[in-house]
N, C-alpha and C positions, 0 to 999 in steps of 0.2 A: 720500803718505799719512802720517798720524801714527803713529809707532811706539808700541807699548805701553810703558808705563813700566816700567823695570827694578826700581825700588824698590817695596816694598809700598805700597799706597794709604794705609795708616794711618801711614806714617812721614813725618817732616817733609820729607825729600827728595823725596817724591812731588809736592810742589807747588813745587819749585824752578823759578824763572822765571815763576811765576804773577803776579808783580808787574809784569811787562813788559806794557805796553799796545801792542798791535799794530794795524796798519791795512793789513796785507798778506796777509790770509788767502787761501789758495787754496780752491777748491770741494772738492778732494779732501781737504784737511785738515778742513774742516767736516763733510763727509760721514763721515769716519773717526770724528769725535767722536760723531756720531749713532749709529754702529754699535758703540760700546763696550758691553759688558755693562751693563745698566741700573744695577745697584748700584755698579759701578765709576764710571760716569759721574756718578751723584748724589753719591757720596762725594768725587769730585774737585771737582765744582762747589761743594759745601759748604766744602771746604778753601779754595778760592779766595775764596769769599764771606767767610769769616772773616778773610782777610788784608786785606780792604778795607772791611768793614762790621761794625758791632756785631752780635753774634749775638742771635737771638731778639727782634729789634726790627723793626717793620714801620711804614712810612710810610703815613699814612691820607689819602686824597684823597676829596672829595665832588664829584660831577659834577651840574650842573644844566643842563637844556635851557632856554636863554633865548629861543630862537626855534625852533619845532618845525614840521617838515613842509614840503611844497611845494618840495622841493629839485629842481632840474632835472636833476641827475645820474642815471645809471642803475646805480649800484653794486648788484650783484646781491644783496647781503646786507642792504640798508638799508631799513627800513620807512618812512623819511621821504621816499623818492623819490616824486615826483609821478606817476611812470610805473606804480606798483604800487598795488593796492587792498589795503591792509593794515589799514584801520580807524583809522589815525592821523589825528586831527583837527588841521589846521594851526592854529598859534597864532602871533600876531605877537610881535615883540620885547617882552620883559617891561619893566615899569617898574623904574627903578633902586632904588627903595625896597623893592620886592618881592624883588629879588635880594639886597639888603643883609640883609633878614630871614632869607632862606634861609641865607646865609653865617653869620649869627650863630648860628643853630640848629646848623649843621654844626660850628662851633667848639666849642660846648657839648658836642656828642656826641663830640668827640675828634679831628676832622679838623684837619690842619695845612695842607692845600692845598685851595683851592676852584677848581674848573674850570668854565668857562663854555663851553657847547656850543651852536652855532647851525647850522641847516641852510642853509648858503649854498654856492653855487659859489665866490663871493668876496664879501665884505661891501661894501655901498654906503657912501659917505662919511657920509651922515646917520646910518646905523646905527652906524658905527664910533665916532662921537662919543659916542653913548649908551653903547656898550660900554666906552669909556674911562672914563666916569663910574662904571660898575659896577666896573671894576678898581680905581679909587681908593677906592671904598667897601669893597671886600674888603680892601685893604691897611690901611685905617684900623682894621679889626678885628684886625690883627696876623696875618693869614693870608697864605701864599703864594698867588699867582694863576697860573692857567693858562687858556688859551683855545684853542678849536678852531673856526675860522670858515671853513674852506675855503682856497682859494688866496690867498696874499698876495704883493704885490710889496715891494720894499725900502722904499719910502716908507711903506706901510701898517705894515710891521713896525716901522719906526722910530717911528712915532706911538704904537704900542702900548707899545713899550719906554719911551718918554718918559712915558706914563701910569702906569708902574710895573709892567707885566706882567712876570712872572718866567719863565714857560714858555709855549711854543707847541706844541700837539699837531698833528701832520700825519702820519698813518700811511702807510707804503708798502703795507700790506695783504698783499702776497705777492711772489713773485719777478717780475723783469721778463718772464720767459718766460710765466708763467701769467696775468699781469695782464690781458691782452686778453680773457680768458675771463670776467672779472669786471666790468670797467669799459670802456666805449668813449668816454665823454664827456670824459675827462681822461686825458692820457698819463702814463706813468711819469716822463718828463722834467719834466712840469709839477709833479709832486710833489717831485722832486729840486730843481727851481728854487725852490719855496717854502721848502724846508729851507735852501737856501743863503741866501735873502733873510733868513730868520729868524736864522740864525747871524751873518750880516753885520751885522744890527742890534743884536747883543749879547744876544739872548734865549737862554735855555736851550731845548734841543730835547727834545721828547717825541715819540718815533716808534717804532712797532712794527708788528705785523701780526696777522693772523687765521689761526687753525688750524681746518681742517675744511671748507674750501670745495671740496674735491675735488682739492687740490694734492698733489703727490708729496713724498716725503722730500727729494728734490733741490730742489724748490721752496722748502721750508722752510729748507733749508741755504743756498740762494742768497739768500733774504730776509735771514737773519741775517748772512751774509757781506757783503751790500750795506751793512747798517747798521754793521757792525764796521769796514768799510773806508772809511767816511766820514772826512774829515780830522780831525774831532773826534767821538768817540762821543756819541750822544744821552745826556743826563743821566738820562732816564727812558725805559724801553723797555716799553710795555704789550704783553703777550701775551694776545690775546683768543681764546677758544674761540667758534666761530660759534654765535650764537643764531638758531635756525631759525624765522623769522617767516612765518606763513601769508600768502600773497600775493606773496612775493618769489620770484625764480627759484631760490633755494637752500633753499626751505622743506622739500624732501625730501632734502637732502644726507645722506649716510651718517654714522653716529656716528663720532666720533674715538676711537681707542683711548686710554684714559686714560694708559697708559704712554708713548705717543707724545707726548702733550701734555707730560708731565713731561720727556721728553727735550728738547723745544723750550725749556722753561724752563732746564734745566741747560746746554744749549749756549749760550743767550743769556748766562748768567752767565759762562761760560768765555771767550767772545769779548769781552765788554764788562764787565770785572771791577768797574769803579767805578760803573757805572750802577745806578739803582734799577730792578729788573726787576719790573714790575707784573703781578700776577695780576688780570686785568681782566675783560672781559665773559665771561659763561658760568658765573660762580661759583654762581649760583642752582641750576644743575643738577649741581654737583659735590658729591660726598660730602665729609664732614669729613676722611676718610682721604686722599682725593685731594688736597685742599688742603694737608694736612699734608706730603704728599710733595713738593708744589710748593715749600713753604717750605724744606724740607730741600734741594731742588735749587737754591736760591738766590733764589727770589722774596722780595722784601722791601718790597713796596708793594701796596696794594689800593685799589679804590674802595669807599667806606664809605657806606652809606645804601641806602634801599629801591629807588631807581630809577637806571638808567643811561640818560639821555636818554629813550627810549621803552620800554626793556625792563627786566625785573625784575632785582633784585639781592638777596642775603641781607639780612634786616633787621638792625638794629643789635644787637638782643638776641642773635641767633644768632651774630654775629661776636664779641661780647663773651664768650659762653660758649665758643666755639671757642678764642679767645685764652687764656682761663683754663685750659682743659684742656691746651693745648699749652705753657703757660708763656711765651707771647709778650707783648711789651709794645709799645704804640703809641709811635712816635717822639715825642719831647718829654716822655715820661713814664718815661724810663729810670730804673732804680734805681742806676745808676752802674757796673754790671758791664759790661765791654766786653772784647773780645779773645777768643781761642780758650779 
């Protein structure tokens, strides 16, 4: 178990060793972090955050669904599964020019990364060629690119990298132990194999999970431990709060305690100090105060724009107002202040 720090949390020695990047966390150690008094945990996470990132700076990503619905998988949280009646109308792969236009608007609004999401088990070759054209179009606008297209093999990942893709998103969702209660059509090892193929191709990894599917604290700890013990930490770690969609098996899932969600953000920051920890799905239902606490706990990335694939997200004006109230700055618009 992790011992309590002997130095006061406000002193510089409280964060000694925080620069160390570890890949050998035990489950007991991670659970002990979760069990710290919340204010101690948040303060500790903010201290580590400031050692590795500019304070008060948030990376802005915009996510576009380029192919919607009709997914054959049975992920219990997903409104795009063909197995559930959620009111989502399937849409074929978008045209390249339409994607380019969305990306251009996202850049004007302040996004620095544009993410392409498609409901696939794994993309077909003919679709992959069009998606590579989209990636080139996004890059021509000066934006970073990310894609989430389901499972990939090494050859597919290499093709995407050659097209200029920067990041690939493939979430683990939850712990290996709880995973079977959420998904049966794709194994946990399938997900790990995709992450390995993406990393081997030279792509940056975006990988996180979902809080609120009925998992235990130990499941949350095990998810973050799995991510932190990968050979290389994901460069981006999205932490999603379940969006309960009518028609999915998790439509009646119980509410997540807001402080438990903050704990997950803080522990992710402590385990993966250099990663961008993204406050992801579920923000539309979060109060400004909860989001502020998440930023204090080490979140430094958000999805920006009114939609996340098929679910809602705070509108741009609300986010701009929140940033102004908190004194936060979008990445790429820094004033030059950095460091603690």
